C-alpha positions as CSV (number, residue, x, y, z in Angstrom):
1,M,-29.2,104.0,25.9
2,L,-26.7,106.6,24.6
3,A,-24.8,106.1,21.4
4,R,-21.6,108.0,21.1
5,N,-19.2,107.8,18.2
6,P,-16.5,110.4,18.6
7,L,-13.9,110.9,15.8
8,S,-10.5,109.6,16.4
9,F,-7.6,109.9,14.0
10,R,-5.3,107.0,13.1
11,E,-2.7,107.9,10.4
12,G,-5.2,110.3,8.8
13,K,-8.1,107.9,9.0
14,Q,-11.4,108.6,10.8
15,D,-12.0,105.6,13.1
16,R,-15.2,105.4,15.2
17,F,-15.7,104.1,18.7
18,W,-19.4,103.4,19.4
19,C,-20.5,103.2,23.0
20,C,-23.8,102.3,24.6
21,L,-24.4,103.5,28.2
22,D,-27.2,102.6,30.6
23,W,-28.6,105.9,31.9
24,D,-29.5,104.4,35.3
25,T,-26.3,102.7,36.2
26,R,-23.9,104.8,33.9
27,L,-22.3,101.5,32.9
28,I,-21.1,100.7,29.4
29,T,-23.4,97.9,28.1
30,S,-21.9,97.5,24.6
31,Y,-19.3,98.9,22.3
32,H,-18.2,98.7,18.7
33,Y,-15.1,99.9,16.9
34,S,-15.1,100.5,13.1
35,L,-12.9,101.9,10.5
36,R,-15.8,103.5,8.5
37,V,-19.1,105.1,9.1
38,N,-22.1,103.7,7.3
39,P,-25.6,102.2,7.9
40,Q,-24.1,98.7,8.1
41,Q,-21.7,99.7,10.9
42,A,-24.5,101.5,12.7
43,Q,-26.7,98.4,12.4
44,E,-23.9,96.2,13.7
45,F,-23.5,98.5,16.7
46,L,-27.2,98.6,17.4
47,N,-27.4,94.8,17.2
48,K,-24.9,94.6,19.9
49,A,-26.6,97.3,21.9
50,I,-30.0,95.6,21.9
51,S,-28.8,92.1,22.3
52,K,-30.1,92.1,25.9
53,G,-33.3,94.0,25.3
54,K,-34.7,96.9,23.4
55,P,-34.2,100.3,25.0
56,K,-36.9,102.8,25.9
57,Y,-34.9,105.7,24.4
58,I,-32.0,106.1,22.1
59,Q,-29.9,109.3,21.9
60,T,-27.4,109.7,19.2
61,D,-25.0,112.3,17.8
62,A,-27.5,112.8,14.9
63,G,-25.6,110.8,12.4
64,V,-27.4,110.6,9.0
65,F,-27.0,106.8,8.9
66,Y,-28.9,106.0,12.1
67,P,-32.5,106.3,10.7
68,R,-31.8,103.6,8.1
69,A,-30.2,101.3,10.7
70,F,-33.1,101.9,13.1
71,K,-35.7,101.0,10.5
72,K,-34.0,97.7,9.8
73,L,-33.8,96.8,13.4
74,F,-37.1,98.1,14.9
75,I,-40.5,97.5,13.5
76,Q,-42.2,100.5,15.3
77,I,-40.1,103.6,15.8
78,K,-40.7,107.2,16.7
79,F,-38.3,109.9,15.6
80,G,-38.1,113.1,17.6
81,I,-35.9,115.7,18.9
82,N,-35.6,116.1,22.6
83,N,-34.6,119.6,23.6
């Protein structure tokens, strides 16, 4: 699963488009659009992303709000940097 949330600008606002990709098929499996960036929006996106099953791996853009959202959704979690 790959979580991407590039910045887009709408009348001076920073909107976010969150996208979950399946690495094997390269298909979009879920998405989320939000007007703000915070742990609640990250959790809402992750709920959509894991609705059909928990992923083996999660790669993000290193947003500071992900760890808090992950902890609320997953009981056991490993944090690491993959170089």
